[in-house]
N, C-alpha and C positions, 0 to 999 in steps of 0.2 A: 736841380735840370730840368729844362724845357720840356712844355709837357712833347709828347711822341708826333710827329708831321702825319699826315693822310700818305698815302703810296703816291710816290710820283715816280710813273714807268716811262715817261717819255716817248720817242716813238721807236716804233716797232723798228730791228734792226732787217738786214736783208740781205744777201748773200750773193754774189755776181761769179761762175764761172767754179772753180774748185776749189776756193777758200774764200775767207769772210776774218772781220777783225772782230777775234775775242772779245774785246772790250765792247763792241756796241751790243752786244746779248747780255754785257753785263751790266752795262748803264739801263736794259729797258726794265731790268729787276731790283731798281734801286730805289732806294728811300731819299730823303732830303737828309743833307750830314746832319748828324749830333752836334751841338756846341757843348765846349766845357765853359764852366760857370769865371775861367781864370785865362780863357783864349787868349791866345797872341798872335799876330800875323796875321796872314791869310789864310781862310776856311781852307779845310784839308783836305777837299777833292777839286782843288780851282787848278792847280797846275794836271792837262792832258798831253801825254808823251803824242810826239811826235808819228804823226801815221806808220813812218819806215821804221820803228820802233815796236809796237804794238804785238802783242801775243796772237798769231795770227792762228786759225782753224785750216786745216786742211783735208779734202775729201780722199779715200781712197785709202784711208790708215787709222787707226785709234789717236783720238786725242786724248790726252788723260789732264784733269785738274787734279793738285792736292786740296783739300781739305783736313785745314788744322784749327783743330777746335779747344779753347781750354777757357779758363777764368782770367789768365793773364792779368794779375793782381798784385804789384801792374806788370804790363812787359816787359823783357829786359834783353841785352843781349845776347843770353843764349838760347832766348827763343825766338829771335832772329836769325842765329846761326844756324841753327836746327833747319829752320823753315829754308834758308838760300845754301844750306848746303843738301838738301835732298834733291831740291829743282836741281842744284847744277851738277849733281853727279850720277842721280839716281840710275841714268842708262839710258844710252842712245836710243836702245829697242823699244823703251816706256813714251818716248816721244812727250813728255810734260813737258806742256806750254803755260800752261799757268798755275795761281794757286789762289784758296778764297780761305782766309782767316775768321772762323766762328767764336765770336766772341759771346762765351755762358752771361745770360740774366743774373739779374739781380737778385732772386729769390735763390739760386741754385749757387750764387755766392753765399749768403747767409748761411744758408744749409750746411754749404761746407765749412765754414768757416766757427759757425754753431758758435760755443761758448766761449772759443779761446779768447781769452782775455788779452793775448801778447800778439793776438792777429793785427787790430791798431786798424791799419787803412783799411776800407773798402770802399774802393773807386766804384761809382755808379757805371752801368754797361757803357753808355756816351759817355763816359770819361775814357773809359777801358778803348772804345774804340779808337777815340782823335788821337790816343797815344799811339794808338799803333799806324793811321793813318799817315798823321805827322814827321814818324820815325823811317815808315817804306818811304816817304818823297824824301826826308834828308838825306836817304841811302841811296835814292836815283831808280828806286824800284818802282818798275812798271807794271810788272806782272803780276800782280799781287792785288787783292780788292780784300774790304774788309766787310762782315754784314753780323747784326747779330744772330746768335745760335737762334732765336724766339722766330727771325723772319724766314729763317732759311726754305722750309719747308715748301713755304711758296715759294718762294723765289728759286726753287731747282725744282718747280712742277711748272713753273715758266719756261725755263734757258732747256730744260728736256723736250717738252715741244716744239719749242722751237728749233733746236738744234733737227730733232726727227724730222721736221719738216720742211728744212733746209736742205737734208741728206749728209748730217755730219756725223759722223761715229765719235761720239764722246763717254767717258768713263769718269768718274768721280773715284780716287783714291785717296786713303784716309791717309794722314799724317802722324803717327801716332807718336808720343812724347816716351824717352827712353826709361821712364815707370810704366808704362804699357805694356812691356814686351821682357820677361825675363825666364829663364831657363825652367820654369812651372805654373806661368801664368801667360797667356796671351791675348791683348782684347782683340776681339772682331767685331766683324758687322757695322761698324758705325755708321750711323747713318747710311745705311743698308751699301756701302763699298764693301766688297769680293777681297779689293788689295789693299795691304797694307805696307808702311813704309817705314822704318826708323832709322835715326844714324845714332851715332856715340862722340860727336863732335862736342855736346854742350853738355853732357856727362856716361860714367862710364856704365855699360853693360854688361852685367852676370856673362853672359855667354859667350863673350868675345874676349879674349888678350889683347888689351888697348898698348900693349909694348911688344909682341910678339918677338921682332927681331927678325921674321920675316916675314916677303908679302906672300907665301903659300898659307901661312898658319889660318886652318879652317875655323867656323866659330864650334861652338858647342851646340849640340843635337836641343832641340826642347821638345820638351812633352806634348804626346800628342801631335809630332810635325813630322815631317818627311825628311830625310839628311838634307843637310845644306848644299847648293851648289852655287860654282864660282861662276858669273851671270859673264857671258862674252859681251867687252864693251865693242869688240869691232866684228859687230857675225857676218859681215858681206865681207871684210878682208879676209877674214878668216879661213871664208868658206872657198874663196880665189886659192888663195895657199893650198886648203885640202884638194880641192879638185886637181890644182898641179901634181900633188903626190900620190895620186888614184894616178893618172896618166903618165906620170915619170917617176914612178917609184924607184924602178932601175937605177936612175940616174941620181935622184936626191939620196942622201947617207944624211941616216938620226931621225929620230922622229920628229913629227915635227911641234911641239916646245922647244924643239935643240934646232929648230931649223932662222937664220938671220932674219927678219923680217926689215922689210921697207916699208916706212911709213909715211902714209899716205897724208896727202895736203891737209886734209881735214882735221886729221890727229895733233898736230900741233895749237887749229884753234879749239879744240874738245878735249879738257884736262881728263883726268880719269880719276876712280879712284877705289879701291876692289870694291864688290860691288855682290851679296849673294841673295838668295832666294831659297825657299825651303814652302812648303802646301802644308795643310792639315789634314788629320788622318782620323781616323775611332771617333769618330763625332756622330752617335748612332741616332742622334735628333734631328737629327739636317742631313740633307744630298749636298749641301752646298760646301763649294770645296775652297777654301781662304788661300790665299797665297800671301805672302809675306818675304819683304826685302828690306837689307840691312845694307845699309851704305856707309863702309866704314870710313875711317878720318887718320889723317896722320897726326905726331902726338905735337909738331910744333903748332899744328891749327887749332889744337882743342883747349878750348876755356876752361876755366877755373869750375870745380866740379861742387864746390860749395853755392856755384851762383844760383841763386833760385826769388822766385817771388817773397819766399817768409826772408828772406836775407837782407833783401832790399826794402821791405817791410819794417825788419829790424833796424836797417842804417836811418830810415825816417823819423822810427818812434827813438831812437839815441841822439838823432841830429838836432829833434827839434827838442827834447829834453837841455841837450847843454846849452841850447840859445833860447830859453823860455823866456830870461827877462832882455834880449837883446829885440834893438828894432825892426820893424816887418820887413825890409829890407837887407839888413845883416843877416834875420833867419833864414830867405831864399836864396841869398847868396852864399851860405854857408849847406845848406843841402842840397843846390846844385853843385858845388863841387865834388860834394863826398857821392853823389850822384854820379858823375860824370865817368862814363866807360864800363856801367855796369847796368843804367836802366835805360831806355828808349828814352827820348826827348827829355834828358833831366832838369833844363831850364822850366820847358812846361809842366812837369809834375811838381819840381818844386813849387813853382807859381800856384800852382792848386794847390796843394799844400801848407804854404806857406802862411 
């Protein structure tokens, strides 16, 4: 890998009126992009989304940004599905405007893999960042940015100071992997976040029946947490209907849940999934209350639960063993074919490993 370049904050962002472009704040904290040894095509940060499509911060409400951290060795379709599902379906009440991927450093990756002789692939931090950047660009995702985890403390200090100066209320929310939330253990407080979100789209969770056969199925309660509550996806509409019930209860028959609902125009534009929330309790060592939100998925949209970075590395090891005696291009083509539909940027990953 090339030596780490110095910070490149660029021009300071500015806000006019009651809204501002989130990307201008993000780019103000960025370092120049890393470069893979086998990079192909344009630099990963070359494409800048049109102004009309950029995520917007607005005053008078809390703007939330997802923080998704991990080794991502390498990033795969399950990681992307988890990120996209949480961003899209977390609930209109949260007002999630963007996301930041935090890629763990090389030292942590070496510690995590340890002496695992089968681990094989150990991509450098910069390589894993480029795979994410290229993958996001290929998917047309302009609401997400990639940082080295080791750079985030510096970057978030700049961001929070500038948000406060310009009058924007911004909260970072941890996007936890499915293995970080279970019946008996919930990872909390990552990067200082008091709220976490997880989903079951890329791997099953032990507290929710993935095929309940009914939309009214509730998750099982977690240890040291309150009971789950279903999140209202349309609070304004439900409040309006409840107001009608209170004023005209003698004219309307049946409980609220049995009333026919007229879908407002914005419902057709914003699909929903059942979302549930609970809070931490019985934490004697801290007065902080942590909130957890679970975004369920439909059976038809779930990915193969065996998809993982470990399995992607196994695919790479197997393909390399099979084509050991082939020419370089054959090795790359064979590996890319095996990685399509599994890893992000299969051609780039195959080229870097070929």
